[in-house]
ROMIMI-647834 format. One record per residue: y, x, z of N, C-alpha, C in turn; residue in three letters. Coordinates in pm, whole numbers, plus 50000, padded with zeros to 5 digits. Layout:
ROMIMI-647834
YXZYXZYXZALA
...
end
This chain:
ROMIMI-647834
206757554862088206757541262036207597536761911UNK
207007529461811207877525961696207787512061705UNK
209067505861677209057491961657209367486861508UNK
208357477261481208407471761344208487457061337UNK
208927451761216209087437261191207967434561089UNK
206827427961107205747426061030205437411961029UNK
205627405360914205527392260893206187383560988UNK
207557387660994208537381861102208307382261222UNK
207477390961284207027391761424207347406961451UNK
207927409261561208437422161621207217428661685UNK
206957440061671205807447961734206307460661781UNK
205897465261875205867478561943204757486861942UNK
204437495761851203317504661850203347519761882UNK
202337522861945202137536561978201447543561870UNK
202367550561787201707556961662202627570661649UNK
201917579461588202527591561554203507587261440UNK
204757595461429205707591961329205157593061180UNK
204387602661157203897603661014202627596860971UNK
202217587861079201047579861047201447568460936UNK
200567566260833200767558760733200927544260773UNK
201777536060740202017521860777200687516260736UNK
199957518960635198417511760616197737511260744UNK
197677523360797196687524260917197357517261054UNK
198577516261054199337508661169198857492961140UNK
199147488561018198817475160989197287470561024UNK
196327481160968195037478560975194467479461144UNK
194637493461161193997496161278194637491861418UNK
196017491561421196687489761535196937472461541UNK
197497467261436197927452461429196757444961392UNK
195607450161338194677441461280194797433561167UNK
195737436361080196097429160962195067437860850UNK
194087431660845193117439660754193037434160603UNK
193987424560564194097418760456194537431460351UNK
195447439760418195907452460313194747461260333UNK
194267466760219193097472560210193337489660178UNK
192537496760223192477511160216191837511960061UNK
192247520759975191487523059858191367536659834UNK
192447542259775192547559059758193167567659848UNK
194007563759908194877569560018195917579459948UNK
196057580259842196927587359771198177580659684UNK
198237566459710199047558559639198877554859495UNK
197637558059446197387553959284196577541759274UNK
196007535259368195147523459319195777511759367UNK
196747510759475197417497959492196847488359592UNK
195677491559622195007482659710195807478759848UNK
196657489559886197307488160011198817483259998UNK
199237478559883200317473059836200837461659966UNK
202097463559982202647453160078204107451960027UNK
205167443760098206337441560058207337448460169UNK
207987457460131208997463260215210467458160171UNK
211057449660271212267443860226212247436160107UNK
210987430560078210777421859933210327432059834UNK
210247444959852209847453059733208127456259747UNK
207697456559644206247462659641206047475659663UNK
205337481259763205437495559817203757498959840UNK
203367509459819201957513659853202137519160004UNK
201467510660088201707515860233200897527060290UNK
200157530960210199427544060247200467557260222UNK
201477555960153202437565560148203697562660212UNK
203727553460296204937551360371204797553860520UNK
205237565960585205217570860715205777558060793UNK
205207556660902205607541660985207037547661040UNK
207357558661075208687561861134209857558161008UNK
209497558460889210407554960794210697539060754UNK
209857532060825210087518760795211307512460867UNK
211837517060992212997513061052213237499761065UNK
214377493361028214587477861029214077472660921UNK
213487477660824212887468960701211917460060753UNK
211887449760685210977439460700209617441660623UNK
208477439960693207127444160624206577429060622UNK
205987427660482205187413860465203907418860422UNK
202827413760482201547416460428200837402960352UNK
199747405060307198997392360242198787381960352UNK
198807384860462198557374260566199567364260562UNK
200867368860535201947360360549202567354660410UNK
201987359860304202827357560171202937344760111UNK
202247336060173202287322660127203597315360198UNK
203997322260294205107317060372206587321060277UNK
206427328260180207527330860077207147323659971UNK
208287316059923207967306759814207447313959683UNK
208027324859648207507331359540205967336859556UNK
205777341859689204337346359713203347332859699UNK
203757319459753203067308559740202767305059611UNK
203737308259502203507303759365202527314859302UNK
202597326559366201467337159307200307333759348UNK
200067329659462198827324859531198257315059446UNK
199227304059419198637290759346198287295359217UNK
198897304359144198597307259013197207315759025UNK
197107323759108195977332559128194527323459139UNK
194627312759219193667302759241193297294059136UNK
194657289659062194417280758935193657288658839UNK
194047300758813193197307858704191947313658754UNK
191567315658883190567319658931190477335758883UNK
191537342958934191637357858894190647365358971UNK
190137364459097189597375459160187777374759112UNK
187407386459086186127388359075185327392659213UNK
185287404359236184967409259370185927408159474UNK
187387408759430188457405059531188917416959621UNK
188357428159602188677439259689190287442359656UNK
190747443659535192047448159511192967434359486UNK
192597424259523193527411759498194657409659589UNK
194447415759724195487412759793196787423359755UNK
196227433359701197407444659650197977441559526UNK
197247431259423197657427559319198667414859354UNK
198257405459445199267395259473200487400259523UNK
200367409759606201767415659674202657423059551UNK
201917430659465202537435059357203287424659263UNK
202507414659246202877403359153204227397259227UNK
204117394659350205077390159434206347397559432UNK
206227410559442207267419759442208097419159299UNK
207037419959197207767417959061208527405059055UNK
208097393759087208807381859058210047380859152UNK
209957386259273211097386159356212287393659286UNK
211967406559219213037412759143213197407959044UNK
212367403358945212517398658809211877384858787UNK
212517372158822211787361158814211337357558671UNK
211767362958569211197360858425211037374658357UNK
209867377758393209617390858341208837391958204UNK
209177400158125208777402757992207097407057996UNK
206407408357904205107413757886205127427557944UNK
206357435757868206437448757929206787451058066UNK
207487441958129207957441458266206637440258359UNK
205687430458315204557430258374203587441958365UNK
203557446558249202617457858235203117466858323UNK
204427472458323205017482658396204907480258558UNK
204897469358599204787465758744203437465658800UNK
202487459458700201207456558771200207468458721UNK
200177479058798199707490158787198467491258873UNK
198307483858960197087482759061195877485658995UNK
195097491159033193647493258964192717481059008UNK
191927480158915190857468358951189637470758898UNK
188647472858982187187479158931186667467158857UNK
186767454558847186367446558779186937442358642UNK
188217450558609188837447558497189547435958463UNK
190147428958570190807415358544192147416258507UNK
192427427258442193847429858395194467418158321UNK
193817412558214194247403058143194517390158225UNK
193767386858314193657374358390194957376558500UNK
194957387058553196217391758645197597389158552UNK
197627394058453198787392258362198987377658346UNK
197927370958291198157354058264198677348358409UNK
198107352558529198347346358654200027350358691UNK
200287360958658201807365558676202657356558581UNK
202157353758455203207345958372203217332058418UNK
201907327058465201917312358512202917311758635UNK
202887320358725203697320158853205217322258829UNK
205477328158694206947330958677207437317358582UNK
206467308058535206667298358460207377286058541UNK
end
């Protein structure tokens, strides 16, 4: 059994220690807003916040989470920074197909929690999630709006 704090709730889950956090979130806890994309940490669809920092959950063994707090897209609007990001996303109408958007929102929230006034270079360096629809310019605009 592994005990996790996810979205401010404690969960005890029966999982192998090396199970990726992504699969525990989706398959065990039913938090399907965190998406499976590539499984190798490249696309960013599985981005969550681990103690406020954006990480690719497909690369995090559940045993390594320990006492760290996990935040998923389902609870991001409970965070003031996350609420600003979601508001900017909606205001600018960022999503096209939407598949990558939960990971994009989580990456943007992680960036703004770490750096409330990012430069263009900071945004480009942090927003590395892939988007099949090519919404990169609109994503950057939403990050700038959320930071303003």
